[in-house]
Structures are given as structure tokens and as C-alpha cells.
C-alpha positions, 0 to 999 in steps of 0.5 A: 500500500502506497501513501500519497499526499498531493497539494493543489495550489497556485493561481486564484480562480484557476480551477484547482478546487473545481478539479479536486471536486471532480476527482473526489466525485469520481472517487465517489467521495462527494455527491456532486462535482461542485466546489461547495462541498470543499469550500464549506466555510461561510466566508468561502461560500460568500466569496466563491473561493478558498480561504483556508487549507483543507485535507481530503482523504481517499483511501483505496486498497493500494493507495491512500491519497491525501489531497491538500486544497489550498487558497490561491489569493496572495494574502492566503499563500503564507497559510498554503505554504505551511501545508505544502511543506507536508506534501509529497508533491505539489500541483501548481495551477495557472490559467492559460494566458497568465504570466508571472502570477504572484501566487504561482511564483511564491508557491514554486519557490516554496517547493524549491526551498523545501525540496518538494517535487512539483508539476504545473497544471494549465487550465482553460487551455483551449480559450487562452494562450497556453504557449505564453503561459508555458513560456512563463513557467519555463522562465520561472522553473527552468528548461526542464519544465515541459508538457507531459502530453499534448493538450487534450491527450491522456496522460500516459506513456503512449502520449508522452511528448518527445521533449518530456520523454527525452527528459525522463530517459536522460535520468538514467545513463544506461537508458540514455546510451541506448536511446542515443544509439537508436534503440527503442525504449520500452514502456517498462524501462520508461516506467522504471525511471519515471518515478525517480524523475518525478521525485526530483525538484528540477523536472516539472511536467506540465499538464493541460486540464479543462474538462472531465476527460482531462481530470480523469487523465490527471487522476490516472497520472496521480495513481500510476506515476506520482511518487509516494511518501518516502519519509521513513518510519519514525513513530510520531507526527508533526502538527501543521494546522489546528481548527476550533469548533464550538461543538467539538473544541480544538482539533489538530491536523498532523502528518504521521511520520511513522505508525500511530494507533489508537491508545498510544501515548505521544510525547510533545517534544516542545513541552514534555507533555504526554498525550494519550491518543484516545481517538484517532481520525483521518480528515475529510474536509470538515468531516472525520473518519475514526480509525484504529491506526495509520501508517507512515505518511498518512494525515491524521486529526487529533482532538483534545490534546492538552498542550499542543500547537502548530509546529509541535513534534509528537513522538512515540516511545523510543522515537526521535526526529526533528522538524524545521520550525515553520517560519514566522511571517511578517504581517504588513497590513494593520487595521483597528477593529472596534467591537459593536457591543459590550458583549462583543468587547467581552468576547473578542480577546478569547475569540481572536486567540482561538482564531490565532491558533488556527491561522498564525499568519495574523496577530492581534493585540489591544494597544493600551496607549491607543485604546484600540484592538489592532489586527495585523494580517496579510491584507484587506481580504485576509482581514475581511476573512478573519472578521467573517470567522469572528462572526460565524464561529464566535458570534463576535461582530466588529467594525474596521477602523483606521489605526490611531498613530502614537504621535509624541510631543516635545519642545523647541526651546528652554522654559521655566514654570512654577506649580503652586498647589495651596489650600489652607481653609482651616484644619490641615490643608495642602501646600506645595510649590515647585519651580522647574526649568525645562530644555530640549534633549537630543532626539531619542534621549526621552527624559532626564530629571535633575534635582537642584534643590538645596537648603531644604526648600523642598524636603527630600521626601517630597522630591519623588512626588514632584517628579511623579507629577512631572511624569504624569503631565508629560504622559498627558501631553500639552497641546494634543494629548500625546506623551511628551518626550526628549525633555530635560527637567530641572527642579531648582526651587520650591516652598513647603509648609511644615504642617500642610505639605504632603506628597499629594500637594507636591505631585500636583505642584509638579504637574502644574509646573510642567504644564506652565513650563511646556506651554512657554517652550514652543511645543510641537508634535512628532510623528513616528518614522519607520524603516521600510524594506520593499522587494519588487521586480525591477520592472516595477522599481519606478512606480514603486518609488513614485508610491513611496514619494506620494506617501511622504517617504524618503528613498534611502537606496536600492540594490539588486536582490535575488531572482530579478527583484530589487530591494528598496530601503526607505523611511516612511511616516507610520500613518502611510505604512499600515496599508502600504502593501495594498497599492504595492500589490496593485502596482506589482500584480502581487509580486512584492513583500515588505518589512518595516520597523520603527526608526525614530520620531521627527516633526510632523508637517504643520497641517497634521499638527494643526489637525491634531491640535484642533481634534484635541480641543474639540474632544475637550469641549473647546472651540 
């Protein structure tokens, strides 16, 4: 019995899920050849496209097939890549007439990085320019990318194109010698070398598929020629996906790299926790089939594990193996999400954490300073999908809003201020007077406090309270409500009362002193500037630089990267970074990625400062 796991990946709307639906219908696994049986998530039904990875098993007597259906849109490709790493081979789909598709390019390079054999499937070939697409695939994957059979012909040995036949023969020196000497090469000889050829990562057969007959031929190829699992027999498994269902709890999808049976104990290599496998399932989309055991290479579903997460290695007794951890992916697109009701507010954190375990390609946090829930993900479509799942799975409704920017305030010149908090109306009162000097510090120095009190003008036990008041005033801001930074404060004089003075009085005095001093120090607003790295094909360099300039960015330089890409280094204000990936994908047809990190603060343009100041005044009931 052979185990075969094949991933269907590639260009969005290229028909990969339609082809798989037909294969599963031919195998009598679904009632109709319709994608709705595969794209069953509510947001997928709304969009008419795949947004999450699914596993569909087909267990025959001689072959146990596991089909991995993956999303095609570039924003979901990071999810696809995690599942593709688990496959024995990848069928990369692309529509005829398409060239340099971002998803196809990304998926192909993933297969190369992880040494996974791949083939290409050109769909809609009778109505599109498949020759142009074949040329693109050969530029992408190399000259060993050749049609397996001519369009419309069965994918068997009798119909091999001459180019692909010669490619197969060249894999065997003895066979190649016979071929060059003019000897006929038998089917048996070709078959013997076929599996070895298809197991390499430099030979990429191309198939033409658009109708039921073509799909039957593709299934024939998968059954008879596709290489099976060859990963050995290590009693254990690797978790690559998890899902949460309110009725069934959390479920973990894993690939077994050795025999696993019900009742076994598996050791989580990361945590040291032992997991008793009370129930063992084989997945089929949203359904599951309980089994007594599985062989090496099979896909399994494990419910109710104690302390597991995606990427964990589970080991059987006496077994040990390593698995390269899944790479963390950068989340370039940021939005704020606002719960619609108090009930939504109470449930959102737990719901987001559940979704995060399913999809580690986004992150979520509550920003205490900005008072916003921030969603960081792969793009607008990804964000919309997450919000749809929040509603459908957890009944949490949110609105998307623009993230607030953590502006800062600072001062331009030295100043002085006095804070006086005196209340004496009989009985014990309040008394504290503090006098301070402030001056600008170099950018990035944040804050410095100097106590120059001498002669007991303010007793030393009250000095910390003065500083506490100063820090509170700095945190509240002076002109627009943003924290004040890069200021040196010197406490140089003050007055106290032996009975009425208190820590509270001097704290208030410190606050008042700073507000008075700052008002006379020409305060202004700073905006955060980020270092941004942008990777685009060279042909889009000019338009990309134009987009950077339109966002008040500064291009620091650019240099050649790999595969004909250019790496652009720039500095851009944060308010123009959070959605930068959207126009860049439009410019490059999705062939781009970015990284960014905080660099520094610098003075915001006057129009932005005026807007922020006016907004602050209105929020406080001012004119």
C-alpha cells in the first residue's frame, strides 16, 4: 500500500478546487462535482473561493491519497505554504494566458526551498494562450519544465511528448546510451525511471486540464506515476494546522511520520507533555473518519490534546526526529477593529486567540496607549476573512477602523514654570510649590530629571512626588494629548509648609509646573518614522518609488536582490505604512513583500499638527 499526499495550489480562480471536486466525485467521495462541498466555510461560500487549507482523504486498497486544497489569493499563500511543506508533491495551477502570477511564483519557490517535487497544471487551455503561459513557467522553473502530453491527450506513456520523454530517459545513463544509439525504449524501462524523475525538484511536467476527460487523465497520472511518501518510519507526527469548533473544541491536523494507533501515548517534544491518543481520525474536509491506526505518511486529526500547537513534534516511545520550525511571517497590513457591543468587547480577546491558533499568519493585540484592538494580517481580504470567522464561529461582530498613530510631543526651546498647589481653609490643608526649568534633549534621549534643590526648600521626601507629577503631565501631553518626550527637567526651587505639605500637594505642584513650563517652550508634535524594506521586480522599481514619494517617504537606496527583484530601503511616516502593501500589490500584480520597523520620531508637517491640535480641543469641549 502506497501513501500519497498531493497539494493543489497556485493561481486564484484557476480551477484547482473545481478539479479536486471532480476527482473526489469520481472517487465517489462527494455527491456532486461542485466546489461547495470543499469550500464549506461561510466566508468561502460568500466569496466563491478558498480561504483556508483543507485535507481530503481517499483511501483505496493500494493507495491512500491525501489531497491538500489550498487558497490561491496572495494574502492566503503564507497559510498554503505551511501545508505544502507536508506534501509529497505539489500541483501548481495557472490559467492559460497568465504570466508571472504572484501566487504561482511564491508557491514554486516554496517547493524549491523545501525540496518538494512539483508539476504545473494549465487550465482553460483551449480559450487562452497556453504557449505564453508555458513560456512563463519555463522562465520561472527552468528548461526542464515541459508538457507531459499534448493538450487534450491522456496522460500516459503512449502520449508522452518527445521533449518530456527525452527528459525522463536522460535520468538514467544506461537508458540514455541506448536511446542515443537508436534503440527503442520500452514502456517498462520508461516506467522504471519515471518515478525517480518525478521525485526530483528540477523536472516539472506540465499538464493541460479543462474538462472531465482531462481530470480523469490527471487522476490516472496521480495513481500510476506520482511518487509516494518516502519519509521513513519514525513513530510520531508533526502538527501543521489546528481548527476550533464550538461543538467539538480544538482539533489538530498532523502528518504521521511513522505508525500511530489508537491508545498510544505521544510525547510533545516542545513541552514534555504526554498525550494519550484516545481517538484517532483521518480528515475529510470538515468531516472525520475514526480509525484504529495509520501508517507512515498518512494525515491524521487529533482532538483534545492538552498542550499542543502548530509546529509541535509528537513522538512515540523510543522515537526521535526533528522538524524545521515553520517560519514566522511578517504581517504588513494593520487595521483597528472596534467591537459593536459590550458583549462583543467581552468576547473578542478569547475569540481572536482561538482564531490565532488556527491561522498564525495574523496577530492581534489591544494597544493600551491607543485604546484600540489592532489586527495585523496579510491584507484587506485576509482581514475581511478573519472578521467573517469572528462572526460565524464566535458570534463576535466588529467594525474596521483606521489605526490611531502614537504621535509624541516635545519642545523647541528652554522654559521655566512654577506649580503652586495651596489650600489652607482651616484644619490641615495642602501646600506645595515647585519651580522647574525645562530644555530640549537630543532626539531619542526621552527624559532626564535633575534635582537642584538645596537648603531644604523642598524636603527630600517630597522630591519623588514632584517628579511623579512631572511624569504624569508629560504622559498627558500639552497641546494634543500625546506623551511628551526628549525633555530635560530641572527642579531648582520650591516652598513647603511644615504642617500642610504632603506628597499629594507636591505631585500636583509638579504637574502644574510642567504644564506652565511646556506651554512657554514652543511645543510641537512628532510623528513616528519607520524603516521600510520593499522587494519588487525591477520592472516595477519606478512606480514603486513614485508610491513611496506620494506617501511622504524618503528613498534611502536600492540594490539588486535575488531572482530579478530589487530591494528598496526607505523611511516612511507610520500613518502611510499600515496599508502600504495594498497599492504595492496593485502596482506589482502581487509580486512584492515588505518589512518595516520603527526608526525614530521627527516633526510632523504643520497641517497634521494643526489637525491634531484642533481634534484635541474639540474632544475637550473647546472651540
